N, C-alpha and C positions, 0 to 999 in steps of 0.2 A: 433569497439568494439566487443570483442569476447563474445559469449553466451556459458556458460558452462552447461553441462548436469550433474546433481547431482543425488545422490542415492535417492531411494524412502523414506528412513527413515528421510531425511532432511525435509520432509513435517511436521513431528512432531517436529523436532529440531527448525524450524522457530517459532513455537508457544512457545516452551520452552524459546528460547532466547528473543522473544517478551515480555514474562512475566518477564524475567530478567530486560529488559529495563524499564518496568512498575514499578518494585520494586525500581528502582533507584530514582524515583520521583513520588510516587503514588498520592500525593495531587495535584501536578501540572497536572498530566495526567487526573485526575478526573475533575479538573476545566476546562481543555481544552475540554474534551469530553462533559461536561455539557453545556458549552458555544456553542459548535457546534450544539448540539441538540436543544438548545434554539433558535439559528438562524434559523435552519431548520423549527421548529415549528412556528416561527414568520412569515416566508415567506409563510408557508403553509396556513396562514390565508387569503392570497391574492389568490382568486380562480384562478386556472390554471397557471396564470402568475408567481406566487410565486414559484411553483414547477419548472417551466422552469428556473427561475433565479438561484435557488439553484443548479440545475444540471449544469448550465453553470459555476458557480464559485466554485463548489466542488473540481475540481482538484487544484485550488489555495490553498484551505484550506489543502488538502492532502499534497501538496508540502511543505507548512509551517510546518506541523507535521513531515515530513521527515527531514527537516532542524533541527527541535527540537531533533530528534533521533540522528542526527550527533553531535549536540551540547552536548547531554548527553554522547555520546561515547568519546568525547574529554574532558570530565570533566567539562563542562560548566553547568550553571543552566538553567533548563527548566522553562519557564514562559508563560503567556498568549500571549505575543507579537508574539510568533512563529506561532500562528494560522493565523495571518494577514501579516506576514513578506514577503510572496511571492507576495503580491499585489504590493510591491515596486520594484520588480526586473523583474520577468518573467511572469507577469500577462497576457499579450496578447497571447503568445503561449499556456499557460495553459487554458485560456478561450476558445481558439480554440479547444483544446481537449474536453472540456466540450460541446462545440457546436456540434462537430462530434458525441459525445456520445448521446447528446440529439436528434439529427436527427435520429440516429439508434434506439433509444427508440420509437420515434414517428412512424417510419416505422414498427417496430415490433407490436406496438399496432394496427396500421392500418391493418396489415395482420391478426392479431388475430380477429379483429372485422369483417373483410371480410369473414373469414372462419366460424366464429361463427354465422353470420347472424344477422338480425335485432331482431329476437326473443330473442337471447342470450344477445344482447346489451341492449334491453329494460328491461330484467330481472335483469341484473347486475347493470345498471345505475339508473333505475327508479323503481325497485322493482315490475315490472309487474308480475302478476301471470299467469301461463300457465296451460293448461289442461293436464291431465294424458297422453293423446294421444300424446301430443307434448313434454312431459317431457323427454322421452327416446331419442328423436332426439336432443333435446337441450343438454342433458348430453353428448351424443356422440360427438357433435360439440365442447363442452367445453373441453372434453378430448383431442381431436385432436388439438384444438387451444392452449391448455396449453403445449402440447409436442412440438409443433412448436415454441412457445414463448421461451421455455427453450433452445431448440436447437439453436435458433438465438441469444439468450441473452448471452450464454456462450462465443462465439467468440468475442462479443462486450466487455464483461468484461475482457477477455484476452488481448484485444488491449488496454484497459484503465488501466490495473493493474500496469505496470511499467512506463507508458508514462510520468506521472508528474515527476517522479524521474529522468528520462533520460533528461527531459527538464531542471530541476532545477540544476542538478549536472554536466551535460555534454553539455548543450545548443544544444541538438538535436532538429531539426525542428519537429513540432507537428505530421505531418503525418508519417514521418520517425520513430518517437518515438513510435507511435502506432503500426507500422509494426514490429519493433524490439520487442516490448512488446508481441505482439501476437505470434511470432515465438519462443520467449524465453519461454512462457507458454506452447506452443505446444511441444517443445523439452523436457520440464520437466513435461509432463502431469501426469505421475505416482505419483511423489511426491505431485503435486497439488491435485490429487485425495485423497491421504491420508490426506493432509491438510484440504480439504473441509469436509471430513467425521468427523474428530476430531472437527472441528469448529462447525459443526451441533450438535454433541453430547454435547459439552461444552455450546452451546447456550441454549439447552433444560434444562441443569442443572442450567444455570445462571438465567433462567426465573422463576424457581421454587420458590426461596425466594423473591416473589413480584417483580421480575425483578432486584433486587439489584445487582445480579452477573454481570449484563451487564456493570456496572461501572468499573469492572475489565476486563471483556472480550473484550469490545470495544477498550480500549487503547492497550490491548495486540495484537489485530488484526492489529491495525495501526502500532505498532512497528514491528510486524512480516513481514509486507510488506517491511520495510527497511531491515530487516535481510535477507529476500529472495532475495532482490535486490543485496546485497553485496555477497551473496552466488553464485548467477547465473552470475552476470556481472563482479564482481571483484574477485571471487573465494577466498574470505577471510571471516573469522568470525568477529563478532563484537570485537573491541579492546578497552577496557575501560581504561581511564586515570584518575587517582586520581586528584580531584580538588585542593588538598592541596599539597604543596611542589613538590616532584618528581612524575613523571607519573608511573602508573602501567598498564602494558599490560595484559589484561585478555581475554583469548580465551575461548569462550563458544562453545563447540563442543559436539557431541553426546557421545563420549567416556568419557570425563572428563571436569572439569572446573579448569583451571590452572592459578594461579597467579604467575607472575614473580616478585620477590621481588624488593624493591627499589634499584636503582643504582645511582651512583654519577653522577653529572651533565655532566662531560666530557664523560660519556658513553652513553649519551642521545643525539639523533639528531632529526631534524624535517624533515618530508617529504616535498619535494619541491612542490608537487602537492596539497596535502590536508592539510598540516601543522600539522598533528598529530605527537606527539613526540613518538619515538620508540627507543629501545636499539640499539646502534651503530653496535653491532656485528650481528644484525638481519636485518639491513637495506641493501638496494642495493645501492652501491656507483658508480656513474658515473660522472666523471669529477668534483669531490669534491662536488657533490650534492647527497643527500640521498633520497631514496624512500622506502615507506612501502611495496610496491608490484610492480611486473613487469608491471602490468596493469597501475599503476600510472606513472611509468617511461615512458611507451609508450605515455600516454596522454600528459605528460609534453613535450616530444620531438615533438609531433604533434602540440601542441599549439605554440611552439617556431619556428617551421619550416614555 
């Protein structure tokens, strides 16, 4: 599976296209997000163990949301069932990804506590007061520990970013999926920098109106993960299909948003790999089988070989 390097401006395009997917079913997205937050808050009521459990199963939830994005792209209806759908298919490898991520988090916390020392741990966990003479030392340790935590967390996030999608869409083994995800993010570090900066700015804006903006931003971020996956691994934009009658292929790109008008049924074919319907004159024809992209043609041939 080839990893494509994209232009820096695509970092902003991922967010714009993610918002486009949100607008396709805003009520469903808000319901999905609210349910996920409710699950996280309920598990958080269980001291320590609840957070561990949520970290373990969070890749399964993310994979389900990605399947929901694909369903939206193909003109299907998005509903609450997509949040749990991945538990029925690839739950074991997805939970493995969550377990590796959890171990990484625990190790990072351990390193931070080791660097910060017992005084910092007592102050943060138990609210212990420190003397002015100790305060400067504690603040210095906290600064160092924070920088190290950020430096170690970024590679961990990079490894987890695309891995659920590679598992759910391509059946890639968990460790291999995390490696591919890490190097895909590393190769596209510049667009991800722009993406991160814009997300931080939007998060600040979303928090201002009593946090209500997060009900829009959070689904947009989820959808943008799917868009970035298609851009980097499949080298194709999102392609929307009208849920009624004939399909419409809609390319959401930086330069423009183009709708190809309805075509007759004989001009429409189905991709043999992903089953998306596309205009026949734009499909790749190999032995009377049609494909929406060269990447899907290769995947189909590899699966059959």
